[in-house]
N, C-alpha and C positions, 0 to 999 in steps of 0.2 A: 478481455471480452470475447475475442475471436479465437484463433488457433495459434496464438503466440507460443514460442518455445518456452517450456517450463524449465528455465535454467539451461545449463549446458552440462555435458557429461563430465563426471568427476574423473580425475587422473587416477591411475592404479596406485601410485605412490601415496596420494592423499587418502584414498580409500583404505589402504593398508594401515596407515598411521591412525586413522579414525577408529578402525576396528581394534587395533592393538591397544589403544589407550581408552577405548569405550567412550569416544567423543562423537559429537554430532556436527556434521558439516552444515553450512547454510549458504543460501543464495538469495538474491533479491531481483525481482522484476519491477520495473517502473514504467508507467505510461505518462507521456508528456503531451502538452498542447502546443501547437504551432500557431504563432500570431504574426501579423504583418510587421515588417521591420520598422515602420513608422507609426501606423495606427494601432490601437489596442485590439482591433477585431481579429478573429481567428483567420488563419490563412490556409487554404487548401493546397499546400505545397509539399506534401509528403514525398511524391515521386521526385521532385526537384531536390529535396534533401537527400534522398537515397543516392541520387546521381553524384552528390558532392561528398559522400562518405568515403573515408580512406578504406583501403582493402582490409585492414585488420579489424574493422568494426562491422563489416557486412554480415558476418555470421552470428552476431549477437544483437543486432538491431532488426526489429520486425515491424510490419504494418500493424495497425489497429483497425477498428471498425470504420472510422471516418478519415477523410483525407487531410484533416487538420490535426491528426494524432500520430504518434510514433511511440514505439516501445523498445526497451532495452532489457537484457537479461545478463546479470553478472555471472561469472564462473563460480562454481561451488568453492567455498573457502572454509578453512578451520580458524584462521587468524583474523580477528576483527579488524586489525589495522590494514591487512591486505584487502578485505572487503571494502573498507572505506576508500582505499586507493583506487580500486577497480571502479567503484561507483563514481568517484570524482572524474576519473579518466573518461568514462562513458558519457557522463553529462557534458564535460568539456568538449569532447570530440563531436558529439551530435549537435551541441549548440554551435560549434564552429561551422559545421556543415550547413546548419540551418541559416546562419548568417550569410554564408556564401550563396545560398538559394534565395535570399531576400526575406528571411523569416527570423523570428526569435523563438527560443525554446522556453516553455514555462512548466515548472513542476507545480501544478495547481489542479484541484479536483474538478472544477468546472470553469467555463469561460467567464471571466469577470465582466467583460464588456458586452454590450448589445450587438447583435448582428444576425444575419440569416443562418438558418440551420445548414450544417455542413452536408456534403454529399458523401456517399459510401465510397470506400476503396473498391475498385473494380475487381472483386473476386466473387466467384460463383457462390461460395458459402455465405458471404455477407448479403448477397442479393436474395438468397433463399431465406435467410433470417428476416430480412425486411418484408418479404412477401408473406411469410408465415406469421410473424409477430406484429407487423405494422410499425408505427412510429412510436416505439416505447422510450426512446432516448433522444428527444429533440435537442438541438443545440450543436455546438462544435465538438462534443464528445465528453465523456466522463473518464477521469484518469485516476487510477488507483495504484496501490503498492501491494505486491504479493511476496511473501517470505516463505521460502522452502527450507525445511529442516529435515535432515535424514532420520530415518527410523529403521529398526532392525528387520522388521517384517510387516506385511499388511495387517495381520491380526492384531499385533501390538499397536499399529497405527490407528486402527479403528477404535481401540480402547482409549488411546490418547485423544482422539477427536471427542469422545464422550467427556473426558476430564477437562478438555479445553473450554467447553461451552460457557461456564460461568465467568471465565476470565476475559473473554474476547470483547465484551462491551467497553471495558476500561481501556483496553489497547486501542479500540476504535476511537475512543474519545481523545487519546493522545495523538492520533493522526489527523485530526480535524483541520482541513485546509481548503475549504470551499464555501466561505460565507457569502460570496458575491456570485450573482448570476444575472446575465442580461443587463448589467449596469446598475444593479441595486443590491442592497443587503437583504438577504432572504429571511433573516431572523434565525437562521440555523448556522451552527459552526461548520457543518458538513452537509451542504445541499446536495452534493453528489450522492450521498447515502440515500436521501429521500427519492431522488430520481432513479437510482439504481434499483430500488425495491419494486419498481414496476414490473420487472422481469419475473416470470412465474417461478423460477427456481432459486431466486435470491432469498437469503434468510439464514437464521441460525441452523447449524447442522442438527438433524434430529438425533435422538438417542438411538444408538445402533447396537444390536445384539451381537453381531459378529461380522467378519468380512463378507461372509456369504449374504448376510442381510443387506450390507452396503451394496453389493453387486446386484442384488435383486431390486433394490430401490432404484438404482441407476437404470436398469433394464425397464422397469415399470414406468419411470418418468419419460424415457424415450418413447415407449409404446403409447403413452398418453398424449404425446405431441407437445408436452410442456418444454421439451428441449429436443434439438435435432440430433445431438450426439453427446458423448460424455464431456466434451469440451465446454458444453453449456451447463454443466453442473456448477451453479454459482453459489453454493453454500459458503458461509463465511470461513469454514475450514473443510478441507477435503483431502483425499489421497491423490497424489499425482498419478495421472494415467501413464506417464512415461518414465518416471524416476522413483526410487525408493524413498520418497519424502512425504511429509504432510505439508500442505500449502495453506497458509493463513492469508486471507484475501479480502478482509472487510474494510481496509483502511484507504483513505485518500492518499494519493502521492503527496509526499511531504516536501517543503520548500528547499531544504538543503540536504546534501549527502549525509551530514552528521545526524540529521533527524532520522534518516532512513537506517543508519547504522545503529542508532539507539533502539529503534523498533525491532530490527533484526536480532540484536543481542538479547533483548528481553524475551523475544519469541523463542529463541534457541534455549535460553535458560529455563523458560516455562516448559517447553517440550521435553527437555532433558530431565527436569524434575518429575514430570508426569510419567515418563517412561519408567523411572524408578518406582513410582507408585503402582503402575500396572504390574511390574515384576513382583512387587510385594503383595499383590492381591488386594490392594485398596480399592473399594468400589467407587465409581464416579458419583458425584453428587446428583441427586435426582432433582433437577431444576425444571420447574414448570415452563413450558414453551411460551405461554403468554407473558410471563415475567421476563424471560429473555428478550422477547420482542420489545417490551417496555424499556428495558435497559439499553438496547441498541438504539431505540428512538431517542432516549435521553442523551446518549453519546453523540448522536447526530445534532441534537438541538443545543446542548450545553458545551460540547467539547470537554476539555479538561478543566475549564475555568468555572464550571458549575457543579451540578450534582450528578451522581449515578446511583445505582442500586447495589447495595451490599447483599450479595446472594446468600450469605449466611444468616442475616437477620431479616432480609427482604425489606429493608428500610433505606431511604435515601441518605447518602453520605457525600461529602465533598469528593469529587472524582479524583483530585490529586491524592487524597489520603488512600484511596483504593489502589491507585497506581503505586504509591509507596508501599502499600501492603503487598502487592505483587512482587515488587523489587525485593522486599525482605524474604518473601517465600522462596524466590529462585536464587537468592544470594549464594548458597553453597555451589550451585551449578555455574553461576557466573564466575566464581572464584576458580572452580575446577577447570573451566575452559579458558582461563586467563583473561576474562573480560571485566572483572570487578572494578578495577581502577578506572578504566575507560568509561564504563557505564555510569559509575558514580559521578564522574565529571560531566557527562552528557545529561544526566538527570538534573544536576544542579543548574545547568544552562536552560533546560526546558522549564524548570521551576521559575527561573528568573525571567525568561523571555516569553513564555507561553507557547501555545500551539501556533501553527501556521495561521489559523483563523484569527487568533488573538493578535498576532503580529500585523496581519492585514488591517484589522479594525483599528489598531493603534495608529497605523499610518494614515488611514482615512480620518481619524479623529483629529489629527494635526493639520487637516485641511488639504490633504492630497486628493488629486483627481483619480478617476479610474485609470487614466493613462499613466499617472505616477505610480500607481499600484502595479500595473503591468511592468513598468520599467524595473521596479524593485524585485518583482518575482523573477524577471529574466536574470538579474544580477545574482539573486540568491540561488537560482538553479545551477549556475555554473561556477559559483564562487569557490575558490581554493581556500578561503579564509575559514578556519575551523571554529570561529566564534560568530556571534550574531552580526549580520549586516546592519548598518545604521538605518534607522527608520525615519529618515528626514528627507523629504523630497527636494529640499533646497540644497542639499549637499551633493557633490558630484560622485560618480561611480567609483573613483579611485580614492575616496576619502573614507574607506571603511574603518569603523571603530566600534568598540562595544557600546551598546546603548545604555 
């Protein structure tokens, strides 16, 4: 939301390999919620957590808008296994620092428990945002996932943004991980998405004629007062202002590192596929903006367990089938990047276990309290287990097993 680092700089060796083999690097940013060590309420302890961070994490951990939030940025990677290792290390390291500071780290889109609104991090930019935009995001904070995928040049990147538009609703559905807010089920799989839409520049990326058109829109939006700077361009996909990447940013933060790895891999496969279509001169689909808005609303409401809109037919279809369609579409690039086996495995687990929202609701349906839910989210966030954590509040933390 704020001025968090958009990934970290790529090493010359990795960049050379990517260029030589025509591969795409990827990186992930994740925002987390801090909650009290005992109570399920949000905890304004971000400065205390920073004080407990080991030296090797301080360059890749950032403040977010509220004092009950914190953000990490993985280094760019080519290998999906190395990305997963980096994310697990980041989650584990920040979670350990949070525990030393009297907090727990949650990978969740919104605060599940009731409590007072959080205060801003004491940065001049955040105070300017509050003064200019008012209280558009009440609560302890909204936590999302941003995936960066490298592109050859900005002009190609803009055309990739055009091609991405019909695919992003189903990817958003797969990330749904915020059904609870303020101690109650909101009826949405991603309540964060609905709260996030209050900001004036949030929404589907418009159809762009060129990179020059993109820059003109950014300038016009700043002049209008709808955003203070380019960092507040909150389209669901945009060009990075700092690195040669497209950034896909419509999803909730997901409960486990493996969930994030799956999203990143599908996103890279999609971007790589679309780069080839741009090079071949294939025109981007002309998708009506109102239909995109409807599809993103459906993603927020249903998650992956309900329906979404098939952009080819403009008719509702099971969201899971649309995600499977995306998988089949990007399969050649998954294979070319060495991701196919891993992604096939993670897709199977997602099909079996459901989204983060579905997992939370399954836990509550078994009689868990909001406190139990927060306990489970804390375990899921830092778990080294590559399979699903058990959804049973009566079982202890060290008794993980497939559900």
